[in-house]
LUMBA-658760 format. One record per residue (C-alpha): x, y, z; residue number from 1. Coordinates in Angstrom, 3 decimals. Each point is the difference from the previous one (the first is absolute). Layout:
+----------+----------+----------+------+
!        x !        y !        z ! resi !
+----------+----------+----------+------+
!        X !        Y !        Z !  NUM !
...
+----------+----------+----------+------+
This chain:
+----------+----------+----------+------+
!        x !        y !        z ! resi !
+----------+----------+----------+------+
!   26.491 !   45.862 !  -49.866 !    1 !
!   -3.059 !    1.089 !   -1.596 !    2 !
!   -3.319 !   -2.015 !    0.928 !    3 !
!   -2.626 !   -0.425 !   -2.614 !    4 !
!   -3.424 !   -1.487 !    0.780 !    5 !
!   -1.247 !   -2.449 !   -2.657 !    6 !
!   -3.046 !   -2.202 !   -0.311 !    7 !
!   -0.137 !   -3.905 !   -0.531 !    8 !
!    0.092 !    0.095 !   -3.751 !    9 !
!   -0.569 !   -2.454 !   -2.976 !   10 !
!    1.476 !    0.952 !   -3.354 !   11 !
!    1.011 !   -1.480 !   -3.404 !   12 !
!   -2.854 !   -2.513 !    0.107 !   13 !
!   -0.191 !   -2.163 !   -2.979 !   14 !
!   -1.725 !   -3.233 !   -1.095 !   15 !
!    1.787 !   -2.303 !   -2.554 !   16 !
!   -2.214 !   -0.051 !   -3.028 !   17 !
!   -1.924 !    2.889 !    1.306 !   18 !
!   -3.873 !    0.110 !    0.052 !   19 !
!   -0.077 !   -3.362 !   -1.932 !   20 !
!    2.001 !   -1.845 !    2.552 !   21 !
!   -3.183 !   -1.773 !    1.121 !   22 !
!    0.179 !   -2.123 !   -3.137 !   23 !
!    2.916 !   -1.846 !    1.439 !   24 !
!   -2.492 !   -1.378 !    2.518 !   25 !
!   -2.272 !   -1.102 !   -2.797 !   26 !
!    2.825 !   -1.695 !   -1.890 !   27 !
!    0.853 !   -2.045 !    3.021 !   28 !
!   -3.542 !   -0.940 !    0.687 !   29 !
!   -0.634 !   -1.124 !   -3.571 !   30 !
!    3.158 !   -2.084 !    0.246 !   31 !
!   -1.689 !   -1.793 !    2.953 !   32 !
!   -3.005 !   -0.807 !   -2.277 !   33 !
!   -2.365 !    2.891 !    0.085 !   34 !
!   -1.820 !   -0.112 !   -3.464 !   35 !
!    0.160 !    2.820 !   -2.428 !   36 !
!   -3.828 !    0.379 !    0.093 !   37 !
!    0.512 !    1.855 !    3.355 !   38 !
!    0.950 !    3.564 !   -0.500 !   39 !
!    3.209 !    1.399 !    1.029 !   40 !
!   -1.442 !    2.352 !    2.520 !   41 !
!   -2.207 !   -2.717 !    1.522 !   42 !
!    3.026 !   -2.354 !    0.178 !   43 !
!    1.851 !    2.695 !    2.048 !   44 !
!   -2.947 !    0.748 !    2.202 !   45 !
!   -0.387 !   -3.607 !    0.687 !   46 !
!    3.834 !   -0.408 !    1.010 !   47 !
!   -0.332 !    3.050 !    2.173 !   48 !
!   -3.096 !   -0.665 !    1.726 !   49 !
!    0.672 !   -3.574 !    0.737 !   50 !
!    3.362 !    0.691 !    1.390 !   51 !
!    2.038 !   -1.863 !   -2.540 !   52 !
!    2.873 !    2.174 !    1.143 !   53 !
!    2.899 !   -1.805 !   -1.771 !   54 !
!   -1.213 !    1.310 !   -3.250 !   55 !
!    0.223 !    3.689 !    1.243 !   56 !
!    3.676 !   -0.716 !    0.589 !   57 !
!    0.543 !    0.486 !   -3.757 !   58 !
!   -0.672 !    3.845 !    0.329 !   59 !
!    3.092 !    1.696 !    1.035 !   60 !
!    0.094 !    3.560 !    1.697 !   61 !
!    3.030 !    2.353 !    0.833 !   62 !
!    0.044 !    2.957 !    2.082 !   63 !
!    2.382 !    2.307 !    2.159 !   64 !
!   -0.949 !    0.487 !    3.567 !   65 !
!    1.403 !    2.469 !    2.685 !   66 !
!   -0.975 !   -0.763 !    3.641 !   67 !
!    1.505 !    0.378 !    3.392 !   68 !
!    2.839 !   -2.227 !    1.078 !   69 !
!   -2.156 !   -0.943 !    3.018 !   70 !
!   -2.915 !   -1.363 !   -2.151 !   71 !
!    2.255 !   -1.531 !   -2.680 !   72 !
!    0.343 !   -3.429 !    1.871 !   73 !
!   -3.952 !   -0.200 !    0.266 !   74 !
!   -0.126 !    0.699 !   -3.762 !   75 !
!    2.712 !   -2.609 !   -0.888 !   76 !
!   -1.331 !   -2.621 !    2.200 !   77 !
!   -2.727 !   -0.754 !   -2.325 !   78 !
!    2.802 !   -1.976 !   -1.821 !   79 !
!   -1.889 !    0.200 !   -3.387 !   80 !
!    2.135 !    2.226 !   -2.130 !   81 !
!    3.474 !    0.498 !   -1.285 !   82 !
!    1.487 !    3.177 !    0.850 !   83 !
!    3.234 !    2.073 !   -0.186 !   84 !
!    0.603 !    2.715 !    2.688 !   85 !
!    1.930 !    3.190 !    0.473 !   86 !
!    2.834 !   -0.298 !    2.422 !   87 !
!    1.052 !    2.149 !    2.847 !   88 !
!    3.070 !   -1.717 !    0.610 !   89 !
!    2.507 !    2.166 !   -1.853 !   90 !
!   -2.409 !    2.833 !   -1.112 !   91 !
!    0.980 !    3.532 !    1.177 !   92 !
!   -3.252 !    1.695 !    1.270 !   93 !
!   -0.139 !    3.838 !   -0.788 !   94 !
!   -3.757 !   -0.038 !    0.253 !   95 !
!   -2.014 !   -2.349 !    2.259 !   96 !
!   -3.561 !   -1.006 !   -1.030 !   97 !
!   -2.423 !   -1.033 !    2.571 !   98 !
!   -3.627 !   -1.164 !    0.282 !   99 !
!   -1.853 !    1.624 !    2.819 !  100 !
!   -2.378 !   -2.503 !    1.529 !  101 !
!   -3.623 !    0.580 !   -1.076 !  102 !
!   -1.367 !    0.611 !    3.564 !  103 !
!    2.543 !    3.004 !    0.359 !  104 !
!   -0.792 !    1.693 !   -3.094 !  105 !
!   -2.587 !    2.246 !    1.630 !  106 !
!    1.281 !    0.082 !    3.534 !  107 !
!    2.606 !    2.818 !    0.191 !  108 !
!    1.064 !   -0.649 !    3.633 !  109 !
!    0.693 !   -3.776 !   -0.480 !  110 !
!    1.534 !    0.724 !   -3.537 !  111 !
!    2.453 !    2.461 !    1.581 !  112 !
!    1.134 !   -2.609 !    2.603 !  113 !
!    0.310 !   -2.488 !   -2.832 !  114 !
!    2.041 !    2.365 !   -2.109 !  115 !
!    2.373 !    0.733 !    2.877 !  116 !
!    0.775 !   -3.738 !    0.380 !  117 !
!    0.770 !   -0.184 !   -3.692 !  118 !
!    2.326 !    2.917 !    0.026 !  119 !
!    1.845 !   -1.421 !    3.124 !  120 !
!    0.301 !   -3.256 !   -1.821 !  121 !
!    1.491 !    1.667 !   -3.104 !  122 !
!    2.302 !    2.068 !    2.131 !  123 !
!    1.513 !   -3.080 !    1.369 !  124 !
!    0.264 !   -1.466 !   -3.635 !  125 !
!    1.983 !    3.033 !   -1.047 !  126 !
!    2.350 !    0.034 !    2.979 !  127 !
!    0.730 !   -3.616 !   -0.424 !  128 !
!    0.889 !    0.620 !   -3.734 !  129 !
!    2.066 !    3.040 !    0.882 !  130 !
!    2.036 !   -2.208 !    2.551 !  131 !
!    0.775 !   -2.360 !   -2.941 !  132 !
!   -2.567 !   -2.572 !    0.913 !  133 !
!   -0.838 !   -2.160 !   -3.163 !  134 !
!   -3.463 !    0.944 !   -1.513 !  135 !
!   -1.284 !   -3.551 !    0.386 !  136 !
!    0.551 !    0.303 !    3.752 !  137 !
!   -1.131 !    3.436 !    0.426 !  138 !
!   -3.336 !   -0.786 !   -1.661 !  139 !
!   -1.006 !   -2.024 !    3.086 !  140 !
!   -1.001 !    3.328 !    1.565 !  141 !
!   -2.332 !    0.788 !   -2.829 !  142 !
!   -3.771 !    0.264 !    1.139 !  143 !
!   -2.848 !   -2.396 !   -0.724 !  144 !
!   -1.578 !    2.550 !   -2.261 !  145 !
!    2.771 !    0.235 !   -2.516 !  146 !
!   -1.537 !   -0.096 !   -3.526 !  147 !
!    3.109 !   -1.959 !   -1.139 !  148 !
!   -1.938 !   -3.245 !   -0.651 !  149 !
!   -0.174 !    0.411 !   -3.961 !  150 !
!   -0.686 !   -3.123 !   -2.003 !  151 !
!   -0.632 !   -1.077 !   -3.673 !  152 !
!   -2.513 !   -2.736 !    0.365 !  153 !
!   -1.245 !   -2.795 !   -2.444 !  154 !
!   -3.065 !   -1.765 !    1.001 !  155 !
!   -2.643 !   -2.168 !   -1.521 !  156 !
!   -3.747 !    0.956 !    0.059 !  157 !
!   -1.087 !   -2.947 !    2.348 !  158 !
!    2.722 !    1.132 !    2.638 !  159 !
!   -0.977 !    3.687 !   -0.393 !  160 !
!   -3.650 !   -0.630 !    0.506 !  161 !
!    0.880 !   -2.005 !    3.212 !  162 !
!    2.083 !    2.958 !    1.218 !  163 !
!   -2.977 !    2.474 !   -0.737 !  164 !
!   -2.476 !   -2.044 !    1.694 !  165 !
!    2.047 !   -0.004 !    3.275 !  166 !
!    1.095 !    3.530 !   -0.218 !  167 !
!   -3.122 !    1.709 !   -1.088 !  168 !
!   -1.579 !   -0.845 !    3.502 !  169 !
!   -0.374 !    2.606 !    2.604 !  170 !
!    2.232 !   -2.013 !    2.282 !  171 !
!    3.048 !    0.264 !   -2.205 !  172 !
!    2.635 !    2.591 !    0.958 !  173 !
!   -0.849 !    3.398 !   -1.604 !  174 !
!    3.185 !    0.099 !   -2.057 !  175 !
!   -0.627 !   -3.348 !   -1.633 !  176 !
!   -3.667 !    0.967 !   -0.446 !  177 !
!    1.193 !    2.994 !   -2.148 !  178 !
!    2.278 !   -2.109 !   -1.982 !  179 !
!   -2.719 !   -2.650 !   -0.712 !  180 !
!   -2.595 !    2.643 !   -0.686 !  181 !
!    2.346 !    1.610 !   -2.714 !  182 !
!    0.570 !   -3.551 !   -1.400 !  183 !
!   -3.805 !   -0.520 !   -0.122 !  184 !
!   -0.814 !    2.923 !   -2.048 !  185 !
!    3.076 !   -0.568 !   -2.328 !  186 !
!   -0.944 !   -3.488 !   -0.661 !  187 !
!   -3.598 !    0.944 !   -0.832 !  188 !
!    1.211 !    2.758 !   -2.337 !  189 !
!    2.527 !   -2.182 !   -1.789 !  190 !
!   -1.953 !   -3.245 !   -0.119 !  191 !
!   -3.586 !    1.104 !   -0.075 !  192 !
!   -1.600 !   -3.428 !   -0.510 !  193 !
!    0.394 !   -0.561 !    3.814 !  194 !
!   -1.757 !    3.251 !    1.034 !  195 !
!   -2.196 !   -0.441 !    2.994 !  196 !
!    1.275 !   -3.635 !    0.649 !  197 !
!    2.703 !    0.646 !    2.544 !  198 !
!   -0.176 !    1.275 !    3.455 !  199 !
!    0.548 !   -0.990 !    3.700 !  200 !
!   -0.491 !   -3.687 !    0.759 !  201 !
!   -3.501 !    0.581 !    1.223 !  202 !
!   -0.898 !    1.780 !   -3.147 !  203 !
!    1.321 !   -2.808 !   -2.155 !  204 !
!   -1.150 !   -2.819 !    2.120 !  205 !
!   -3.408 !    1.464 !    1.051 !  206 !
!    1.009 !   -0.826 !    3.639 !  207 !
!    2.651 !    1.422 !    2.114 !  208 !
!    2.467 !   -2.177 !    1.709 !  209 !
!    1.126 !    2.595 !    2.414 !  210 !
!   -2.190 !   -1.404 !    2.862 !  211 !
!    0.396 !    1.153 !    3.623 !  212 !
!    2.582 !    2.676 !   -0.769 !  213 !
!    0.442 !    2.563 !    2.740 !  214 !
!   -1.655 !    3.261 !   -0.703 !  215 !
!    0.382 !   -0.052 !   -3.716 !  216 !
!   -3.346 !   -1.369 !   -0.780 !  217 !
!   -2.038 !    2.555 !    2.391 !  218 !
!    2.705 !    2.516 !    1.262 !  219 !
!   -0.690 !    3.669 !   -0.749 !  220 !
!    3.441 !    0.747 !   -1.430 !  221 !
!    0.612 !   -3.063 !   -2.190 !  222 !
!   -3.631 !   -1.200 !   -0.645 !  223 !
!   -0.266 !   -2.276 !   -2.985 !  224 !
!   -2.181 !    1.822 !   -2.585 !  225 !
!   -1.949 !   -2.962 !   -0.680 !  226 !
!   -0.844 !   -1.044 !    3.621 !  227 !
!   -3.427 !    1.532 !    0.241 !  228 !
!   -2.510 !   -2.755 !   -0.274 !  229 !
!   -2.804 !    2.395 !   -0.800 !  230 !
!    1.684 !    1.344 !   -3.247 !  231 !
!    0.031 !   -1.234 !   -3.506 !  232 !
!    3.731 !   -0.114 !    0.083 !  233 !
!    0.110 !   -2.462 !    2.916 !  234 !
!    2.553 !   -2.905 !   -0.119 !  235 !
!   -0.364 !   -2.412 !    2.797 !  236 !
!    2.859 !   -1.851 !    1.914 !  237 !
!    0.115 !   -3.772 !    0.049 !  238 !
!   -0.843 !    0.240 !    3.816 !  239 !
!   -2.969 !    2.214 !   -0.739 !  240 !
!   -1.387 !   -2.387 !   -2.517 !  241 !
!    0.389 !   -2.960 !    2.297 !  242 !
!   -1.657 !    1.944 !    2.981 !  243 !
!   -2.946 !    1.084 !   -2.368 !  244 !
!   -0.542 !   -3.499 !   -1.149 !  245 !
!    1.120 !   -1.982 !    3.218 !  246 !
!   -3.133 !   -2.355 !   -0.366 !  247 !
!    0.960 !   -0.876 !   -3.489 !  248 !
!    3.629 !   -0.500 !    0.819 !  249 !
!   -1.147 !   -2.464 !    2.873 !  250 !
!   -1.941 !   -1.904 !   -2.587 !  251 !
!    2.665 !   -0.082 !   -2.619 !  252 !
!    2.911 !   -0.718 !    2.394 !  253 !
!   -1.903 !   -2.250 !    2.377 !  254 !
!   -0.190 !   -0.012 !    3.724 !  255 !
!    2.324 !   -2.872 !    0.322 !  256 !
!    3.325 !    1.509 !   -1.302 !  257 !
!    1.849 !   -3.460 !    0.224 !  258 !
!   -2.502 !   -1.934 !   -2.158 !  259 !
!   -1.914 !    2.459 !   -2.142 !  260 !
!    2.087 !    2.988 !   -0.533 !  261 !
!    1.444 !    1.052 !   -3.646 !  262 !
!    3.420 !   -0.160 !    1.644 !  263 !
!   -0.360 !   -3.762 !    1.065 !  264 !
!   -1.144 !   -0.750 !   -3.626 !  265 !
!    2.749 !    1.968 !   -1.647 !  266 !
!    2.624 !   -1.913 !    2.210 !  267 !
!   -1.271 !   -3.144 !   -1.096 !  268 !
!    0.308 !    0.961 !   -3.673 !  269 !
!    3.410 !    1.245 !    0.698 !  270 !
!    1.247 !   -3.166 !    1.644 !  271 !
!   -1.307 !   -1.940 !   -3.233 !  272 !
!    1.897 !    2.520 !   -2.346 !  273 !
!    3.070 !   -0.312 !    2.032 !  274 !
!    0.083 !   -3.836 !   -0.178 !  275 !
!   -0.597 !    0.306 !   -3.777 !  276 !
!   -3.262 !   -2.130 !    0.289 !  277 !
+----------+----------+----------+------+
């Protein structure tokens, strides 16, 4: 069986109503009472910047994705899209597409060990087939790197932005970072009104929620590109902001957590709300 190396890939990307799809958001906003005196672009920007995300769900996006069988569960667990997938249950494999892990692409020694394991797995698969084992059973020997995870996806803009904000982070798996980055550029190209409005969660929120992560904030190999506090591109984490302004936080939250904290106040409010008072 011939082994073919492929990359994680997005193709056939399209947006319902094309570059004018953002007008769907404007229509929904005006239905909610936004006056005609506010321009369409200002309406869209207001809905986006204030995170009125339900309006963004009117923009529908479709694409075809190829990724490894191993990363497919991580992709699908976002639970934010409809998808149809290719089946390996009955398909006869004459060629076998794999995605070589990003970290092995430039390490020939490790890659050779990896490829040997793939070949042994495929040999087992072929022997099972030759001995009249059903394909749906034989496929259990197929390796994690199999590029057989192929899906035609339909997703709304709100859910896609959420996916991108999570997977454009340095902490995301390399394969999903590649998928997210491809979607990012395609989205900006096909829906130019949102250019420069989307990125990782730190970019979109102005503060990174990834506080206290192991090595990714300051590690040499996986360092966040926005972690340098001396650079113009610095994006602080929540814990860094709290540490920098600890005195202010003490004043805001109060020394007596039981009586004066915001948490105590909100619980009082929540109790009233729950009792319908």
